[in-house]
C-alpha positions as CSV (number, residue, x, y, z in Angstrom):
1,N,-16.7,29.2,-6.3
2,R,-13.7,29.1,-8.7
3,M,-11.3,27.9,-6.0
4,Q,-13.4,24.8,-5.3
5,G,-13.5,23.9,-9.0
6,S,-9.8,24.2,-9.4
7,E,-9.2,22.2,-6.2
8,S,-11.4,19.3,-7.4
9,K,-9.4,19.1,-10.7
10,M,-6.1,19.0,-8.9
11,Q,-5.3,15.7,-7.3
12,K,-3.0,15.5,-4.3
13,M,0.1,13.6,-5.2
14,L,0.7,10.6,-3.1
15,R,4.2,10.5,-1.5
16,L,6.1,7.5,-0.4
17,E,6.0,8.7,3.2
18,D,2.2,8.8,3.0
19,L,2.0,5.1,2.5
20,F,3.7,4.5,5.9
21,K,1.4,7.0,7.7
22,N,-1.8,5.3,6.5
23,P,-3.0,2.3,8.6
24,E,-4.7,0.7,5.6
25,Y,-1.6,0.8,3.5
26,L,0.5,-0.6,6.3
27,Q,-2.1,-3.4,6.8
28,V,-1.7,-4.4,3.2
29,L,2.1,-4.1,3.3
30,Y,2.3,-6.3,6.4
31,F,-0.1,-8.8,4.9
32,L,2.0,-9.0,1.7
33,A,5.1,-9.5,3.8
34,K,3.5,-12.4,5.7
35,E,1.6,-14.0,2.8
36,N,4.0,-13.4,-0.2
37,P,4.0,-14.1,-3.1
38,R,1.3,-13.3,-5.6
39,K,-1.8,-12.2,-3.8
40,T,-4.7,-10.6,-5.7
41,G,-6.7,-7.6,-4.6
42,D,-9.8,-9.8,-4.2
43,F,-7.9,-12.2,-1.9
44,I,-6.4,-9.3,0.2
45,A,-9.7,-7.5,0.5
46,Q,-11.4,-10.7,1.7
47,K,-8.7,-11.5,4.2
48,L,-8.4,-8.0,5.6
49,G,-12.1,-7.1,5.5
50,I,-11.7,-4.1,3.2
51,N,-13.5,-3.4,-0.1
52,K,-11.9,-4.7,-3.3
53,E,-11.6,-1.2,-4.9
54,L,-9.6,0.1,-1.9
55,A,-7.4,-3.0,-1.9
56,E,-6.6,-2.6,-5.6
57,K,-5.9,1.1,-5.2
58,I,-3.5,0.4,-2.4
59,L,-1.8,-2.4,-4.4
60,L,-1.4,-0.1,-7.4
61,D,0.0,2.7,-5.3
62,I,2.6,0.5,-3.6
63,A,3.5,-1.0,-7.0
64,Y,4.0,2.6,-8.3
65,F,6.6,3.1,-5.7
66,Q,8.1,-0.3,-6.5
67,L,7.3,-1.8,-3.1
68,A,5.3,-4.5,-4.8
69,R,5.4,-6.0,-8.2
70,N,2.2,-6.6,-10.2
71,E,2.4,-10.0,-11.7
72,S,-0.6,-9.6,-14.0
73,Q,-3.4,-12.1,-13.2
74,N,-1.3,-13.8,-10.5
75,G,-1.5,-10.9,-8.1
76,F,1.0,-8.7,-6.3
77,T,4.3,-9.7,-4.6
78,L,6.2,-7.5,-2.2
79,T,9.6,-6.6,-3.7
80,D,12.9,-6.8,-1.8
81,E,12.9,-3.0,-1.6
82,G,9.3,-3.1,-0.2
83,L,10.2,-5.7,2.4
84,A,13.3,-3.7,3.4
85,M,11.4,-0.4,3.7
86,L,8.7,-2.2,5.8
87,Y,11.3,-3.8,8.0
88,N,13.0,-0.4,8.5
89,F,9.7,1.3,9.3
90,H,8.8,-1.5,11.8
91,K,12.2,-1.4,13.4
92,N,12.4,2.4,13.7
93,Y,8.8,3.3,14.5
94,A,6.6,0.3,15.4
95,E,9.0,-1.2,17.9
96,K,10.0,2.0,19.6
97,P,8.4,2.6,23.1
98,N,6.5,5.8,23.5
């Protein structure tokens, strides 16, 4: 099917809002907020019980949006912007009663 072939070539663009809708991304963001600074994908994967590849993908995605800074071999650190966005998310969504 031609349609399936073209869909497999097109990758869905990740949006900033998507990060805050995904529990695994939120778990990593909260972990970085608590454990800052400089945490590696290996360390995060081990502590959160997720695979290393997923942890590294999440870290690279949040770094792309400048929510974390990749400090080379030293790991990732949540940026001030990342901390502020996580705080606003938590304040506006996580703390609101249903």
